[in-house]
C-alpha positions in Angstrom: 19.5 33.3 -12.3 18.5 34.4 -15.8 15.2 36.0 -16.5 13.2 35.3 -19.7 10.4 37.6 -20.7 7.4 36.3 -22.7 9.3 33.5 -24.4 7.5 32.1 -27.5 6.0 28.6 -27.1 8.7 27.3 -29.5 11.2 28.0 -26.7 9.3 26.4 -23.9 10.7 22.9 -24.3 14.3 24.3 -23.9 13.2 26.3 -20.8 11.7 23.2 -19.3 14.8 21.2 -19.8 16.3 19.8 -16.6 20.0 19.6 -15.8 21.6 17.2 -18.2 23.1 14.1 -16.6 25.6 12.0 -18.5 25.2 8.6 -17.1 27.3 6.8 -19.7 30.3 6.9 -17.5 28.6 5.1 -14.6 26.2 2.8 -16.3 28.8 0.0 -16.7 29.9 0.5 -13.1 26.3 0.2 -11.8 25.7 -2.9 -13.9 28.9 -4.5 -12.5 27.8 -3.7 -8.9 24.4 -5.1 -9.4 25.7 -8.3 -11.0 28.3 -8.7 -8.4 25.8 -8.5 -5.5 23.5 -11.0 -7.3 26.4 -13.4 -7.7 28.2 -13.0 -4.4 25.6 -11.8 -2.0 26.8 -10.5 1.4 30.4 -10.9 0.5 30.0 -8.4 -2.4 28.2 -5.9 -0.1 31.0 -6.0 2.5 33.7 -5.7 -0.2 31.9 -2.8 -2.0 31.5 -0.9 1.3 35.2 -1.2 1.8 36.1 -0.3 -1.8 33.7 2.6 -2.3 33.2 4.1 1.2 36.2 2.8 3.2 33.8 1.2 5.7 34.3 -2.2 7.3 30.9 -3.7 8.0 31.0 -6.5 10.6 27.2 -7.0 10.7 24.9 -5.9 7.9 21.7 -5.9 10.0 21.2 -3.3 12.6 21.0 -5.0 16.0 18.6 -4.2 18.9 21.3 -2.5 20.9 21.9 -0.1 18.0 18.2 0.9 18.0 18.4 1.6 21.7 21.6 3.7 21.4 20.0 5.7 18.6 16.9 6.5 20.6 19.1 7.9 23.4 20.9 10.1 20.9 17.9 11.7 19.2 17.0 15.1 20.8 13.6 15.4 22.5 12.4 18.2 20.1 13.1 15.9 17.1 11.2 13.1 18.7 8.3 15.5 19.3 8.4 16.7 15.7 8.4 13.1 14.4 5.3 12.4 16.5 3.4 15.3 14.8 4.6 14.2 11.4 3.6 10.5 12.1 0.1 11.6 13.1 -0.5 13.8 10.0 1.0 11.3 7.5 -0.9 8.4 9.1 -4.2 10.4 9.0 -3.9 11.4 5.3 -2.7 8.0 4.1 -5.2 6.0 6.1 -7.9 8.0 4.3 -6.6 6.7 1.0 -7.2 3.0 1.7 -9.2 1.6 -1.2 -12.4 -0.3 -1.0 -13.3 -3.6 -2.7 -15.4 -3.1 -5.8 -18.2 -5.6 -6.4 -20.4 -5.4 -9.5 -23.0 -7.8 -11.0 -22.4 -6.9 -14.6 -25.4 -8.9 -15.7 -27.5 -11.5 -13.9 -25.3 -14.4 -12.7 -22.0 -12.6 -13.5 -20.2 -11.0 -10.6 -17.0 -9.1 -11.0 -14.8 -8.0 -8.1 -11.7 -5.8 -7.8 -9.9 -6.6 -4.5 -7.0 -4.4 -3.2 -4.1 -6.6 -1.8 -1.0 -5.3 -0.1 2.4 -6.2 -1.6 3.8 -8.8 0.7 7.5 -7.6 0.8 8.7 -4.1 0.1 12.1 -2.5 0.2 12.8 1.1 1.3 16.0 2.9 0.3 16.8 5.9 2.6 19.6 8.2 1.3 22.4 9.0 3.8 24.8 11.0 1.6 25.0 14.7 2.1 22.1 14.6 4.6 20.4 11.5 6.2 16.8 11.9 5.2 15.0 10.4 8.2 11.8 12.1 7.0 11.8 9.7 4.0 11.5 6.8 6.5 8.2 8.2 7.6 7.0 8.8 4.0 7.6 5.2 3.0 7.4 3.1 6.1 4.1 4.5 7.4 2.1 3.9 4.1 3.7 0.5 3.8 2.4 -0.4 7.3 -1.0 1.2 6.7 -1.4 -0.7 3.5 -0.7 -4.0 5.3 2.6 -5.0 3.7 3.8 -8.2 5.5 7.5 -7.4 5.5 9.3 -4.0 5.3 13.0 -4.0 4.6 15.0 -0.8 4.9 18.5 -0.2 3.5 20.6 2.9 4.2 24.3 3.8 4.1 26.4 4.3 7.2 29.0 6.9 8.2 32.7 6.1 8.1 32.4 4.3 11.5 29.8 1.9 10.1 26.9 3.6 12.0 23.5 4.5 10.7 22.2 8.0 11.5 20.4 7.9 14.9 17.4 9.7 13.5 16.9 7.2 10.7 17.0 4.3 13.2 14.6 6.1 15.6 12.1 6.9 12.8 12.3 3.3 11.5 11.5 1.9 14.9 8.8 4.4 15.4 7.2 3.2 12.2 7.5 -0.5 13.2 10.4 -1.3 10.9 13.0 -3.6 12.5 14.7 -5.1 9.4 17.2 -2.3 8.8 20.4 -3.0 6.9 23.7 -1.1 6.6 23.8 -1.0 2.8 23.9 2.0 0.5 24.1 2.8 -3.1 23.5 0.5 -6.1 24.4 -2.5 -4.0 21.5 -1.9 -1.7 19.1 -1.9 -4.6 20.6 -5.1 -5.9 20.4 -6.7 -2.5 16.7 -6.0 -2.1 16.0 -7.0 -5.7 17.8 -10.4 -5.7 18.2 -11.2 -2.0 21.4 -12.1 -0.2 22.2 -14.2 2.9 21.2 -11.3 5.1 18.9 -9.0 3.0 15.6 -10.5 2.0 14.4 -10.2 -1.6 11.4 -7.9 -2.0 8.7 -7.4 -4.6 9.0 -3.6 -4.9 11.6 -1.0 -4.1 10.9 2.5 -3.0 12.9 5.6 -2.3 15.1 8.3 -3.8 18.8 8.3 -4.2 21.8 9.5 -6.3 22.4 8.5 -9.9 23.9 5.1 -8.9 20.7 4.3 -7.0 18.4 5.5 -9.7 20.2 3.6 -12.4 20.3 0.4 -10.3 16.5 0.7 -9.7 15.9 1.1 -13.4 18.2 -1.9 -14.1 16.5 -4.3 -11.7 13.0 -3.2 -12.7 13.6 -4.8 -16.1 13.4 -8.2 -14.3 11.0 -9.3 -11.6 11.3 -6.4 -9.1 9.1 -3.3 -9.6 10.0 0.2 -8.4 8.0 3.2 -7.2 8.8 5.6 -10.1 11.5 7.1 -12.3 13.4 9.6 -10.2 15.8 12.4 -10.8 17.1 15.5 -9.1 14.7 17.4 -6.9 12.8 20.5 -8.3 10.4 23.2 -7.5 8.4 25.7 -9.5 6.8 28.8 -7.9 4.0 30.6 -9.7 3.9 34.2 -8.4 2.0 37.4 -9.1 1.8 40.8 -7.3 0.2 39.1 -4.2 3.3 36.9 -3.6 6.1 37.7 -1.2 9.5 37.8 -3.0 11.0 36.8 0.3 8.8 33.7 0.6 9.4 32.8 -3.1 13.1 33.0 -2.7 13.1 30.9 0.4 11.1 28.2 -1.4 13.5 28.5 -4.3 16.5 27.8 -2.1 14.9 25.0 -0.1 15.1 22.9 -3.3 18.4 24.3 -4.5 20.1 23.0 -1.3 19.2 19.4 -2.1 22.0 19.0 -4.6 24.0 20.4 -7.5 21.5 19.0 -10.1 18.4 20.4 -8.4 16.4 23.0 -10.2 14.2 25.9 -9.1 11.9 27.8 -11.4 9.8 30.9 -10.8 7.0 31.8 -13.3 5.8 35.3 -12.6 3.5 38.0 -14.0 6.0 40.8 -14.2 9.7 41.6 -14.5 9.5 43.5 -11.3 8.6 40.4 -9.4 11.3 38.4 -11.1 13.9 41.0 -10.2 12.7 41.1 -6.6 12.9 37.3 -6.3 16.4 37.3 -7.9 17.6 39.8 -5.4 16.1 37.9 -2.5 17.7 34.6 -3.7 21.1 36.2 -3.7 20.6 37.8 -0.3 19.3 34.6 1.4 21.7 32.3 -0.3 24.7 34.1 1.3 23.3 33.2 4.7 22.8 29.5 4.1 25.3 26.7 5.0 24.9 24.5 1.9 26.3 27.3 -0.4 28.2 24.9 -2.6 25.1 23.0 -3.6 23.0 26.1 -3.9 25.4 27.9 -6.1 25.7 25.1 -8.6 21.9 24.4 -8.5 21.1 28.0 -9.3 23.0 27.6 -12.6 20.1 25.4 -13.7 17.4 27.7 -12.3 15.6 30.5 -14.0 12.7 33.0 -13.9 10.1 33.2 -16.7 7.8 36.1 -17.1 4.4 36.0 -18.8 1.9 38.8 -19.2 -1.1 36.5 -19.3 -2.3 34.3 -16.5 -3.3 31.5 -18.9 0.3 31.4 -20.3 1.7 31.0 -16.8 -0.7 28.0 -16.3 0.2 26.5 -19.7 3.9 26.8 -19.0 3.5 25.2 -15.6 1.6 22.3 -17.1 4.3 21.8 -19.7 7.1 21.8 -17.1 5.2 19.3 -14.8 7.0 20.2 -11.6 7.8 17.8 -8.8 6.7 20.6 -6.4 4.4 23.4 -7.6 3.7 26.4 -5.4 0.9 28.7 -6.5 1.4 32.1 -4.8 -1.2 34.0 -6.7 -4.4 35.9 -6.3 -7.4 33.5 -6.4 -4.9 30.6 -6.3 -7.5 27.9 -6.4 -8.7 29.0 -9.8 -5.2 28.4 -11.0 -4.8 25.1 -9.1 -8.0 23.8 -10.7 -6.3 24.2 -14.2 -3.1 22.4 -13.3 -3.0 19.0 -14.9 0.6 18.0 -14.3 2.5 18.3 -11.0 3.7 16.0 -8.3 2.4 17.9 -5.4 0.8 21.4 -5.2 1.1 24.0 -2.5 -1.5 26.7 -2.4 -1.1 30.3 -1.2 1.7 32.3 0.5 1.7 30.2 3.7 2.1 26.7 2.1 5.8 26.2 1.8 7.2 23.2 0.0 8.9 22.2 3.3 5.5 21.5 4.8 4.9 18.6 2.4 8.5 17.5 2.8 8.0 16.9 6.5 4.8 17.0 8.3 1.6 18.3 6.6 0.6 14.7 5.8 1.1 14.4 2.0 3.9 12.3 0.7 7.2 13.8 -0.4 8.3 10.9 -2.7 7.3 12.5 -6.0 7.9 12.2 -9.8 10.6 14.5 -11.2 12.0 15.3 -14.6 8.6 15.8 -16.2 7.3 12.3 -15.1 4.4 14.1 -13.3 2.8 14.1 -16.8 2.2 10.3 -16.3 3.2 9.3 -12.8 1.8 9.8 -9.3 3.7 10.4 -6.2 3.9 7.6 -3.6 0.6 6.9 -2.0 -1.3 4.0 -0.4 -2.0 2.5 -3.9 1.8 2.3 -4.4 2.0 -0.4 -1.8 -0.9 -2.4 -3.1 -2.0 -4.2 -6.2 -5.5 -4.9 -7.5 -6.7 -8.5 -8.1 -9.9 -9.1 -10.1 -12.2 -12.0 -9.3 -15.2 -13.2 -11.1 -17.9 -15.8 -10.4 -20.4 -16.9 -13.0 -23.4 -19.1 -12.2 -24.5 -21.7 -14.7 -27.3 -19.4 -15.8 -24.9 -16.4 -16.0 -22.5 -18.3 -18.2 -25.4 -19.6 -20.3 -26.5 -16.0 -21.0 -23.0 -14.8 -21.8 -21.9 -17.8 -23.8 -22.9 -16.6 -27.3 -20.9 -13.4 -26.8 -17.8 -15.2 -25.6 -18.0 -17.9 -28.3 -18.5 -15.3 -31.1 -15.5 -13.2 -30.0 -13.2 -16.2 -29.5 -14.1 -17.6 -33.0 -13.5 -14.2 -34.5 -10.0 -14.2 -33.0 -9.4 -17.7 -34.2 -9.0 -19.1 -30.7 -11.0 -22.2 -30.8 -9.9 -23.6 -27.4 -11.3 -20.4 -25.8 -14.7 -21.0 -27.4 -14.5 -24.8 -26.5 -14.0 -24.0 -22.8 -17.4 -22.4 -22.9 -19.1 -24.9 -25.2 -18.1 -27.9 -23.1 -20.0 -26.4 -20.1 -23.1 -25.8 -22.2 -23.6 -29.6 -22.7 -24.5 -30.1 -19.0 
């Protein structure tokens, strides 16, 4: 982990750069997979599972017996943990439910904004290096709370064609019964276009590898929307003398273990803190099981030292971290100046892991600087807003001169005529 001391602002963009990904080699492969699934449906999914993963899929949909077997396999302490997470996630997301807006903009003219749940949504749950059953909770619970009529879940299997027991248990706990044994770009294509087994959905949610991400971007150019652009996971920790180097290093490594392209950053107020964190990262990394991923991830990670608090804040805002931990004296005064981050964690006892699992906030967040313009998943992600208006005869009469003048100025005579014809009665 390299340490940079008081870098000039001209170097900030380079320091904020994420791990470069050359997708040119896989773009054509992803396009071919998506087109094949659109064209051949279930047959393509089965063939791709055999070709890519060496898995023979007899049935694509998870059957009732498989849910029951999964429930028996999940340890009681994991079930208890899921219950706590479900309670907190449900509580926080239920509070986000939007209200209908109704305004009489002028006498006889009523305008309404009505929140409506997306009828069919698709959830992608990764199952590569680690089956992320926590993502089931983060996506399925808000979908159900929002009132989505149908929730479809796709996830890859192991070599025996089995879905991770914890994923199935979490899905059933969230009320999701349409679970399909489909992973990778083919899962995204199946949900986007529909197959004989997998229903077509209106919006696709969930993280994944580069194949999944590229497939989501590809299908979003047509009639299926996606939750957000996504890239490798990342964390930034802002630390001063009040921070614990041991805690900061632990947060650093909790993101580094996600994958080789993950990135961890620490922005600190002195070289001494940076050196202490670096030493702790090396000590703790040697004790962790996912050393291969951590080692490669740390190549993209760095420490940046600034002598001024305001510079630390400005740099954090330029980076726009997926996860931003503020371990500083008077942390809330810093948080109140942060304008770009996916999710913030305040103080020494707010680890990023809390948000990943059970505090109640959502862990599906914008990466790669997208926090400048995108929100993380929330209840609004599963809803759309319709506007409604009703004008009385008197209301239209009063508004007519304005509408006609504007339509005539734009040269749209038929627009003006649609008002004028009503004024004759």
